[in-house]
Z-matrix of the N, CA and C atoms (Angstrom, degrees):
N
C 1 1.441
C 2 1.565 1 102.20
N 3 1.303 2 118.98 1 -45.72
C 4 1.468 3 116.03 2 -176.03
C 5 1.564 4 113.05 3 -60.17
N 6 1.312 5 113.45 4 -37.36
C 7 1.547 6 114.92 5 176.40
C 8 1.458 7 112.98 6 -67.26
N 9 1.396 8 116.81 7 -35.53
C 10 1.519 9 116.10 8 175.61
C 11 1.426 10 112.86 9 -59.88
N 12 1.398 11 112.57 10 -51.12
C 13 1.562 12 119.77 11 -176.81
C 14 1.519 13 104.40 12 -63.65
N 15 1.234 14 123.62 13 -45.22
C 16 1.457 15 121.70 14 177.39
C 17 1.451 16 115.17 15 -54.98
N 18 1.280 17 119.24 16 -41.01
C 19 1.473 18 123.52 17 177.78
C 20 1.589 19 110.38 18 -65.74
N 21 1.427 20 112.51 19 -41.93
C 22 1.474 21 111.48 20 -178.87
C 23 1.556 22 109.94 21 -68.97
N 24 1.335 23 119.69 22 -31.58
C 25 1.491 24 122.39 23 177.49
C 26 1.522 25 107.65 24 -62.19
N 27 1.331 26 116.34 25 -47.22
C 28 1.482 27 118.31 26 -179.07
C 29 1.477 28 111.73 27 -60.70
N 30 1.374 29 119.85 28 -38.88
C 31 1.447 30 122.38 29 177.10
C 32 1.579 31 109.53 30 -61.82
N 33 1.184 32 117.62 31 -53.96
C 34 1.498 33 129.47 32 -178.92
C 35 1.535 34 103.95 33 -55.75
N 36 1.263 35 123.60 34 -47.07
C 37 1.369 36 130.35 35 -175.99
C 38 1.574 37 108.55 36 -55.99
N 39 1.408 38 112.07 37 -45.89
C 40 1.366 39 116.79 38 179.34
C 41 1.518 40 115.22 39 -66.22
N 42 1.273 41 116.46 40 -37.09
C 43 1.449 42 121.23 41 177.06
C 44 1.574 43 110.11 42 -67.79
N 45 1.373 44 117.02 43 -44.93
C 46 1.341 45 119.94 44 177.87
C 47 1.517 46 118.08 45 -65.39
N 48 1.401 47 115.48 46 -34.34
C 49 1.377 48 119.16 47 172.38
C 50 1.525 49 117.99 48 -69.67
N 51 1.377 50 112.24 49 -26.11
C 52 1.544 51 110.70 50 170.16
C 53 1.518 52 119.70 51 -81.32
N 54 1.341 53 111.03 52 -8.57
C 55 1.481 54 113.96 53 -178.05
C 56 1.524 55 113.54 54 -111.09
N 57 1.288 56 115.68 55 -19.58
C 58 1.577 57 123.00 56 179.71
C 59 1.416 58 114.65 57 -101.36
N 60 1.308 59 119.10 58 155.36
C 61 1.472 60 122.48 59 175.15
C 62 1.622 61 106.64 60 -62.19
N 63 1.371 62 111.31 61 147.51
C 64 1.498 63 117.36 62 -178.92
C 65 1.523 64 110.72 63 -53.00
N 66 1.270 65 113.44 64 141.64
C 67 1.465 66 122.43 65 175.83
C 68 1.488 67 117.01 66 74.78
N 69 1.321 68 117.07 67 16.43
C 70 1.490 69 120.82 68 -178.10
C 71 1.566 70 112.90 69 -106.92
N 72 1.324 71 115.44 70 -8.19
C 73 1.445 72 120.93 71 -176.37
C 74 1.549 73 109.93 72 -73.80
N 75 1.298 74 112.62 73 124.72
C 76 1.453 75 118.92 74 -173.49
C 77 1.621 76 108.92 75 -104.29
N 78 1.248 77 116.55 76 100.83
C 79 1.502 78 120.95 77 179.96
C 80 1.527 79 117.00 78 -54.68
N 81 1.283 80 120.92 79 -36.83
C 82 1.502 81 121.65 80 173.58
C 83 1.515 82 107.50 81 -61.86
N 84 1.380 83 118.27 82 -50.05
C 85 1.512 84 122.43 83 177.38
C 86 1.524 85 111.96 84 -49.44
N 87 1.332 86 113.54 85 -55.23
C 88 1.468 87 117.73 86 -175.40
C 89 1.593 88 111.24 87 -58.28
N 90 1.382 89 118.63 88 -41.08
C 91 1.461 90 121.30 89 174.03
C 92 1.566 91 113.32 90 -59.56
N 93 1.388 92 110.73 91 -38.68
C 94 1.537 93 112.17 92 176.33
C 95 1.461 94 110.81 93 -68.89
N 96 1.313 95 120.19 94 -42.76
C 97 1.443 96 123.40 95 178.55
C 98 1.584 97 112.98 96 -56.91
N 99 1.238 98 111.99 97 -51.15
C 100 1.495 99 121.71 98 179.05
C 101 1.495 100 112.98 99 -57.27
N 102 1.349 101 115.14 100 -47.08
C 103 1.451 102 123.70 101 177.19
C 104 1.513 103 107.71 102 -63.80
N 105 1.250 104 121.07 103 -44.24
C 106 1.464 105 119.44 104 -179.01
C 107 1.489 106 112.57 105 -65.03
N 108 1.282 107 121.13 106 -36.63
C 109 1.538 108 123.25 107 177.57
C 110 1.595 109 106.29 108 -66.67
N 111 1.261 110 115.97 109 -46.89
C 112 1.441 111 120.93 110 177.79
C 113 1.531 112 113.40 111 -55.89
N 114 1.343 113 118.83 112 -45.31
C 115 1.352 114 122.67 113 -177.66
C 116 1.465 115 113.33 114 -68.73
N 117 1.388 116 113.54 115 -37.64
C 118 1.399 117 121.50 116 -176.78
C 119 1.550 118 109.61 117 -75.94
N 120 1.267 119 122.42 118 -16.76
C 121 1.428 120 123.11 119 -177.61
C 122 1.482 121 114.26 120 60.70
N 123 1.329 122 117.59 121 36.48
C 124 1.490 123 117.16 122 179.99
C 125 1.389 124 115.72 123 -54.99
N 126 1.330 125 114.59 124 129.91
C 127 1.514 126 123.06 125 -178.02
C 128 1.452 127 112.49 126 -102.71
N 129 1.310 128 117.04 127 -21.16
C 130 1.524 129 122.47 128 -175.96
C 131 1.490 130 110.31 129 -124.67
N 132 1.289 131 118.16 130 160.57
C 133 1.448 132 118.84 131 175.98
C 134 1.568 133 114.32 132 -56.76
N 135 1.412 134 107.86 133 -38.14
C 136 1.544 135 110.62 134 -179.15
C 137 1.458 136 106.72 135 -64.40
N 138 1.344 137 124.50 136 -45.05
C 139 1.469 138 130.91 137 -176.27
C 140 1.481 139 104.70 138 -58.44
N 141 1.409 140 118.63 139 -46.81
C 142 1.469 141 121.85 140 -179.78
C 143 1.589 142 114.33 141 -60.08
N 144 1.359 143 113.71 142 -41.95
C 145 1.414 144 118.38 143 177.19
C 146 1.481 145 113.70 144 -66.28
N 147 1.282 146 115.95 145 -35.37
C 148 1.480 147 119.15 146 -176.80
C 149 1.628 148 103.39 147 -75.49
N 150 1.231 149 126.08 148 -35.19
C 151 1.449 150 128.02 149 176.52
C 152 1.498 151 110.02 150 -65.82
N 153 1.396 152 119.96 151 -38.08
C 154 1.461 153 123.11 152 -179.67
C 155 1.559 154 108.45 153 -66.63
N 156 1.425 155 111.43 154 -44.65
C 157 1.438 156 114.61 155 178.65
C 158 1.475 157 111.30 156 -56.80
N 159 1.346 158 115.22 157 -51.87
C 160 1.525 159 121.57 158 -177.96
C 161 1.638 160 107.99 159 -57.18
N 162 1.241 161 118.29 160 -46.62
C 163 1.466 162 123.21 161 -179.42
C 164 1.551 163 105.40 162 -61.17
N 165 1.319 164 121.50 163 -46.99
C 166 1.438 165 123.27 164 -178.49
C 167 1.580 166 109.76 165 -59.35
N 168 1.258 167 113.49 166 -39.74
C 169 1.522 168 114.72 167 -177.81
C 170 1.478 169 107.09 168 -73.98
N 171 1.261 170 123.54 169 -44.20
C 172 1.539 171 124.15 170 171.74
C 173 1.487 172 115.52 171 -54.68
N 174 1.278 173 115.39 172 -43.32
C 175 1.493 174 119.33 173 -179.02
C 176 1.495 175 106.39 174 -61.06
N 177 1.337 176 121.62 175 -41.50
C 178 1.477 177 121.46 176 -175.76
C 179 1.430 178 116.82 177 -91.02
N 180 1.325 179 115.77 178 -0.38
C 181 1.588 180 119.75 179 175.85
C 182 1.459 181 109.70 180 -60.62
N 183 1.368 182 110.73 181 135.27
C 184 1.546 183 119.79 182 176.11
C 185 1.553 184 112.93 183 86.12
N 186 1.273 185 114.72 184 -5.42
C 187 1.470 186 113.82 185 177.50
C 188 1.602 187 116.05 186 -86.18
N 189 1.400 188 108.09 187 -16.09
C 190 1.424 189 117.79 188 -177.42
C 191 1.480 190 116.28 189 52.81
N 192 1.276 191 125.01 190 -140.93
C 193 1.491 192 122.94 191 -170.04
C 194 1.633 193 109.11 192 -81.58
N 195 1.363 194 119.36 193 -0.66
C 196 1.408 195 120.53 194 171.02
C 197 1.451 196 112.50 195 -69.35
N 198 1.273 197 120.24 196 -29.04
C 199 1.420 198 120.64 197 -171.08
C 200 1.514 199 106.55 198 -147.04
N 201 1.256 200 121.09 199 64.25
C 202 1.479 201 119.16 200 178.77
C 203 1.467 202 112.48 201 -71.16
N 204 1.276 203 111.29 202 157.25
C 205 1.486 204 113.33 203 178.19
C 206 1.426 205 113.89 204 -67.08
N 207 1.332 206 116.95 205 132.57
C 208 1.502 207 118.69 206 -173.70
C 209 1.431 208 107.11 207 -98.17
N 210 1.316 209 119.75 208 116.36
C 211 1.455 210 128.42 209 -174.29
C 212 1.536 211 108.59 210 -59.94
N 213 1.379 212 120.19 211 -42.83
C 214 1.382 213 123.15 212 179.45
C 215 1.538 214 109.32 213 -58.96
N 216 1.253 215 121.44 214 -51.44
C 217 1.467 216 123.83 215 -178.24
C 218 1.411 217 107.79 216 -64.60
N 219 1.261 218 126.91 217 -38.52
C 220 1.489 219 129.05 218 173.59
C 221 1.399 220 110.47 219 -55.99
N 222 1.369 221 121.53 220 -53.19
C 223 1.369 222 128.64 221 -176.30
C 224 1.607 223 109.78 222 -56.09
N 225 1.352 224 114.51 223 -46.23
C 226 1.431 225 119.48 224 -176.45
C 227 1.478 226 113.13 225 -64.73
N 228 1.356 227 118.59 226 -20.93
C 229 1.515 228 123.59 227 -179.50
C 230 1.492 229 108.78 228 -96.46
N 231 1.342 230 121.16 229 -9.83
C 232 1.463 231 117.25 230 -179.26
C 233 1.493 232 113.07 231 -120.52
N 234 1.245 233 118.79 232 5.72
C 235 1.484 234 122.90 233 -178.96
C 236 1.486 235 107.72 234 -99.51
């Protein structure tokens, strides 16, 4: 399971790095998003985007204004 999730994180990292400014990819966020998709069992692209949005919100919960969810980063990971 760890190897499968690690491979997925690497794939998502490649996508994120191609769409975001250099140095802005957050490895912990990527792991949260991949895990959320896995746990949700998303079967469609729409379900996958919803799982990513939920994971994004969960990852940033409790940070308040110090780490608000960045809509640009979220869009880059769900489009």
